[in-house]
N, C-alpha and C positions, 0 to 999 in steps of 0.2 A: 352402513351398507354392508351387506353380507354377500359373499360370492359362493354360489353352489358350484362345486367342481365334480362332474360325473365323468369318471374314466370308463370308457366303453370299448370293449374289444369286439370287432366285427368279423363275421365269418368270411373266409377267403372268397373273393370274387363278388362280394355284396357291397363293396364300398360305394359305388355310384348310386345304388338304390337307397342305401342308408343316408347318404348326403342329400339326396332328393327328398327323402322323408323328413329329415331335419329342417330343410328349407321350407317345406310345406307346413311343418308344425310350429315354426317360429311364431306365427300369429297366435297360437294357443298360449304360449308363454307371455307374449307381449300384452295380451288382454287380461292377464291374471292380476289380481290385486297385489301391489307391492313389487311387481316385476319392472325393472328399469332397463333391461337389455339382455340379449342372448347372443352367444358366439360359439362356433364350432371350430376346434383346432384339431389338426391331424398330427400325430407324433412323427417327426421326420425319421427317427431311428427305427421306429416300429410302426410301419404304415397301416397295420390293422387296428391300431389303437387310436382312439379319438378322445378329446377332452371337451365336454360341453360345459361352457361357463355361463352361468345365469346370475345376473345381479338382482338381488332381492332386498327389499327394505328390512325384512326380518326373517329369521329362520322359520317362524310360524307361518309367514306368507307362503313359503315353499312347502313345508312339511304338513301343515294343516289345510290351508286354503287351497293350494294348487293340487296337492296329492289327493285330496278328497273330492276333486271336481271331475265332471264329465270330460273336460279338456285334457286332464291327465290320462284318462282312459283312452282318449283318441290319440294322444301322443304315443302311448305304448303300442296301440294298434298299428300305427304308422311305422314304427322303428324296431320294435322288439323282435320281429321275425329275423332280423339281421344280427342280433346279439349272439356272441359266442361266449356265453356265461353271463352272470349277473353284473350290472354296472357297480362300480365302487363309488359311492357318493359321500363327499365331505363338504363342510361349510367352513369358510374362512372369513376373517375380517382384517382390514389393513391395520398394521401397527407402525409402519414406516413407509413413506413415499418419497421419491425423488424423480426428477425429470429434467431433460435437456430442452424440452419444448418451450 
Protein backbone atom coordinates (compact mmCIF):
# COMPACT_ATOMS: atom_id res chain seq x y z
CA UNK A 1 0.00 0.00 0.00
CA UNK A 2 1.24 3.47 -0.94
CA UNK A 3 0.07 6.69 0.68
CA UNK A 4 0.00 9.83 -1.43
CA UNK A 5 0.50 12.89 0.75
CA UNK A 6 -0.40 16.16 -0.94
CA UNK A 7 0.35 19.23 1.14
CA UNK A 8 -1.88 22.03 -0.13
CA UNK A 9 -1.90 25.65 1.00
CA UNK A 10 -5.23 27.40 0.48
CA UNK A 11 -5.89 31.09 -0.16
CA UNK A 12 -7.11 32.94 2.92
CA UNK A 13 -10.89 32.87 3.23
CA UNK A 14 -11.33 29.94 0.81
CA UNK A 15 -11.12 27.11 3.32
CA UNK A 16 -14.85 26.24 3.31
CA UNK A 17 -15.03 26.21 -0.49
CA UNK A 18 -11.91 24.04 -0.72
CA UNK A 19 -13.24 21.56 1.85
CA UNK A 20 -16.55 21.35 -0.02
CA UNK A 21 -14.69 20.76 -3.29
CA UNK A 22 -12.68 17.93 -1.74
CA UNK A 23 -15.82 16.35 -0.30
CA UNK A 24 -17.45 16.47 -3.72
CA UNK A 25 -14.31 15.11 -5.42
CA UNK A 26 -13.80 12.15 -3.06
CA UNK A 27 -15.87 9.95 -5.39
CA UNK A 28 -13.43 10.72 -8.22
CA UNK A 29 -10.60 9.18 -6.22
CA UNK A 30 -12.63 6.27 -4.89
CA UNK A 31 -13.62 5.04 -8.33
CA UNK A 32 -10.02 5.17 -9.60
CA UNK A 33 -8.19 1.88 -10.11
CA UNK A 34 -6.09 1.08 -7.06
CA UNK A 35 -7.57 3.70 -4.73
CA UNK A 36 -8.43 2.35 -1.29
CA UNK A 37 -9.39 5.55 0.52
CA UNK A 38 -9.03 9.30 0.80
CA UNK A 39 -8.88 11.67 3.79
CA UNK A 40 -8.35 15.40 4.21
CA UNK A 41 -6.53 16.74 7.26
CA UNK A 42 -6.13 20.40 8.25
CA UNK A 43 -2.89 21.39 9.95
CA UNK A 44 -3.76 22.71 13.41
CA UNK A 45 -0.74 25.00 13.70
CA UNK A 46 -1.18 26.41 10.17
CA UNK A 47 -4.91 26.39 9.31
CA UNK A 48 -4.37 27.39 5.68
CA UNK A 49 -2.42 24.16 5.11
CA UNK A 50 -4.13 20.86 4.40
CA UNK A 51 -2.84 17.34 3.82
CA UNK A 52 -4.73 15.14 1.41
CA UNK A 53 -3.98 11.47 2.13
CA UNK A 54 -4.88 8.94 -0.54
CA UNK A 55 -4.26 5.21 -0.20
CA UNK A 56 -3.16 3.65 -3.49
CA UNK A 57 -2.26 0.11 -4.41
CA UNK A 58 0.77 1.39 -6.38
CA UNK A 59 2.44 4.68 -7.28
CA UNK A 60 1.53 3.97 -10.91
CA UNK A 61 -2.17 3.79 -10.01
CA UNK A 62 -1.85 7.40 -8.88
CA UNK A 63 0.76 8.88 -11.22
CA UNK A 64 -0.28 7.12 -14.44
CA UNK A 65 -3.84 5.87 -14.02
CA UNK A 66 -5.44 8.70 -12.04
CA UNK A 67 -3.29 11.60 -13.23
CA UNK A 68 -4.04 10.79 -16.88
CA UNK A 69 -7.78 10.51 -16.33
CA UNK A 70 -10.71 12.85 -16.86
CA UNK A 71 -11.44 12.44 -13.14
CA UNK A 72 -8.09 14.08 -12.32
CA UNK A 73 -9.01 17.02 -14.55
CA UNK A 74 -12.35 17.30 -12.73
CA UNK A 75 -10.57 17.12 -9.33
CA UNK A 76 -8.32 20.01 -10.32
CA UNK A 77 -11.28 22.01 -11.68
CA UNK A 78 -13.08 21.65 -8.34
CA UNK A 79 -10.20 22.59 -6.03
CA UNK A 80 -7.36 24.35 -7.83
CA UNK A 81 -8.99 27.82 -7.78
CA UNK A 82 -8.39 27.79 -4.00
CA UNK A 83 -4.69 26.79 -4.13
CA UNK A 84 -2.13 29.31 -2.93
CA UNK A 85 0.77 27.79 -4.85
CA UNK A 86 1.39 24.34 -6.21
CA UNK A 87 0.71 21.34 -3.95
CA UNK A 88 3.72 19.35 -2.75
CA UNK A 89 3.05 15.66 -3.43
CA UNK A 90 5.03 12.71 -2.07
CA UNK A 91 4.43 8.98 -1.77
CA UNK A 92 5.24 6.86 1.25
CA UNK A 93 4.97 3.24 2.27
CA UNK A 94 4.77 1.80 5.78
CA UNK A 95 7.95 0.39 7.26
CA UNK A 96 6.83 0.04 10.89
CA UNK A 97 3.35 -0.04 12.42
CA UNK A 98 2.02 -0.22 15.95
CA UNK A 99 -1.36 0.36 17.54
CA UNK A 100 -3.22 0.26 20.84
CA UNK A 101 -6.46 -0.78 19.14
